[in-house]
N, C-alpha and C positions, 0 to 999 in steps of 0.2 A: 886701484883695486886691492884689498887685504885678501889674501889666498886662505889665509887659515882662519879658521872660527875662532879658535882662543885668543889669536892677536887681534881680531876684529873687536871682541869684549872688553880686550885690555885697552885699546886706543880709543874706542868709540863708546864705552858703556859709558851710562851717566852724562851724555852730551847730546846735542841736538844734530842730526843729518837729514837728508831727504830721500824719500822711499816713493815709487810708483808703482802702483798696483796695476793687474792686468785690466781693471775696469777704468783705469785713470788716463788721461791724455797730458798730465802736467806731474810734476814732482811735487810733493808736499811735506813740509818740515815733519819730522817726529822725533819724539824724545826715547832715546833707547834704554830701557830697563835694564837691570842687572840680573832680574828673573829668567833664568835658561829652565827649560822644559826638555824634556826626553827628545832624543833624537836630531841635537843641535836648532831646536827652535827657541827664538826669543820674541819677548814682547817688547813692543812699542806703544807709545802714547800719540796717536793720529787725531789732528783735528777734527777729521770729519767721521771717521770709523771709532773713534774713542779706543780703548785697548784691543791691541792688534796683535797675533801671532804669527810670525815669520818664519818659514823653514829655511834655513841657510843654503843656498844653492839652488832653491827654487827657481824656474823659470817664471813664475807669475809675478816675481816681485824684483825689481830694480833698484839699486842702491846709486845715490848719488852723493860722495863723501867730502866733497869740495865745500870749502868754507864760502860765504858772499864774498864780492867784488871789494875791494876797498873803495872808499867814496862816499858820496852825499845820498840820501834817499828821503823820500817824504812819507811821513806816517802820522795822519791824525792831526793834520795842519801844523806840524813841527818838522824841521829839518834836523836830521843826524848826519852823524859823520861816522862812519863804520872803518874800523880799521884792525888789522891782527896783531895780538901782542906776539914779540920774541918767544920763542916756544920754551917755555920753562920747565915741562913734564913731557911726558909720553902721550897725554891727551891728544887726539888731534880733531875732534869734531867741535861745532859751536858749543863754547862753555866760556865762563867767565875768565877762566886760565889761558883762554889762546885767543879772546876777541872781546872787542869794546866797543861803546859808542859815546859820541859826544855830543849832546844837543848844543849847536852851534852858538845859540842866541840866549841860553840859559842865564848868564849873567845879567843880561838886559832884559829878561823877559817882562817884569813889570814895566817898563818903559815902552816896551814894544806893543804888548798886548797883555795885561794883567789877568785876562780869562784863562790863558794857557799856562799858568805857573804850577799848576797842581799836576799832579799823574807822571812825574819824568824822577827819575830813569825808569826804564822798564825792564825787568827781568827776561833772559831768553828763553824761560819756561814759557812766556806770553807766545804762542805758536803762530796767533794771527800778525804779530809785530814780527815774529822771524821771518815770516812768507814776505814781507814788505823788503826785506833784507835783502831777498833773492829777486823778486820780482819788483822792480823798481818801476814808478811810473813818474818820469819827469815831466815836468811843467814847461810849455813853450814861451820864449821871451815875451810874445804879445799878450799870452794869457795872463802870465804872472805880474806883467807893469801894471796890465788893466784892473785885476783884482786886489793888487796891494794899494793902487791908487784910490779904489773905491771901499777898501777897508775890508774887501771881504776875506782878504789873507794878510798875515803878517808876516809869511816867510815862505819860499818855494823853492826847492831846488831844481836846477834846469839840467842839471846833468850830475855825472859822479864828480865834478870838479867844481862846478859853478851854482850859484844859489844868489837869489835876491830875497832881500830884506826890508822892511820898513826901517827907518833910522831911529836910533834912540836918541841922536843929537838933534832931529828937525821933526820934535812931538807936534809942532803945530803946523807942519808941513806936510803935504805927500807930493811936493814936486822933487825932493830929494830920496833916492832910495840908495841901499849899499849893495854893493857887488861882492860876493865872498868867493874867494878860492879855497875849497875844502873848508878849513876852522878858520880861517883868516879873512877878516875885513880887508878888501884890497883897493876898493874904489868907490867914489860918490857916482850915482847917476843922474843927471841934471835932466829930467823929464823934458821941461820946457824948451830947453836950449837943445836938447838931444846929443848930450856929450858924456863920454866917460871919463870922470877926472880920476886918474889913477895915482893913488898916494904913494905906494911901493913899486919903485921902478923895476926890480926883477921880474914883476908880472905882467908888463907891457907887452912882451910879444904872446903871452898865453892869452892874454885878454883879446889882442888884436886876431889872432888865430881864430879864437872861440866867435868874435863878432862878425868874421867874414865866412865862417862855416854856418852861423845860424841867421846870417843876413840881417842882422841887427842895424836898423836905421841910425846908428850913433856914432859920433866920431870919437876917437879914442886920443886922449890928451894926458901929458905927464903933468902933475900939479901936486910939488910938494906940499905937506901940512905947515 
């Protein structure tokens, strides 16, 4: 936590952080304006309350200045990979110079689901989107495979590290899905034979551990392309 108000303005002004008021049970993302009023009061843009004036040091407000965790998240039927950039300046809040998102299937979007091509990327000024970076709702293996094979989803994050998507290489079949480790497609899922065919050998142990933790009913095998 930054102790000095001037240091807070310098490091977090014009960035996104999170704030909890005495009326809230959870933190919400806010944009910290540079507008400072008398008595060390600062204005923020809040998704629920609109423009809000916060008195520095008040016990009615609690700040969370941490960036989101690295990893995969679901947003509006897309899977994004959030990561932090090497610090290039003194800004420390969520900001285009401190953070970035890669939409993992974007190069193949037209092959996987042409309906979802539009609308990416999104700016961090979209506070609903930013909330999804912090409060991640991952999909279970069973739910993901069922919805993917019924074409009710085209991609789904299972955890911060793993995601399942339709395969752009098997357009006419829903029997084969792709397993991703972060932003890399690392295995094919043969749904009929219940096999995970790992194409990149360094990921075998990670995938095996994940399958055991999630009790996935599939056999993990290495299969070079």
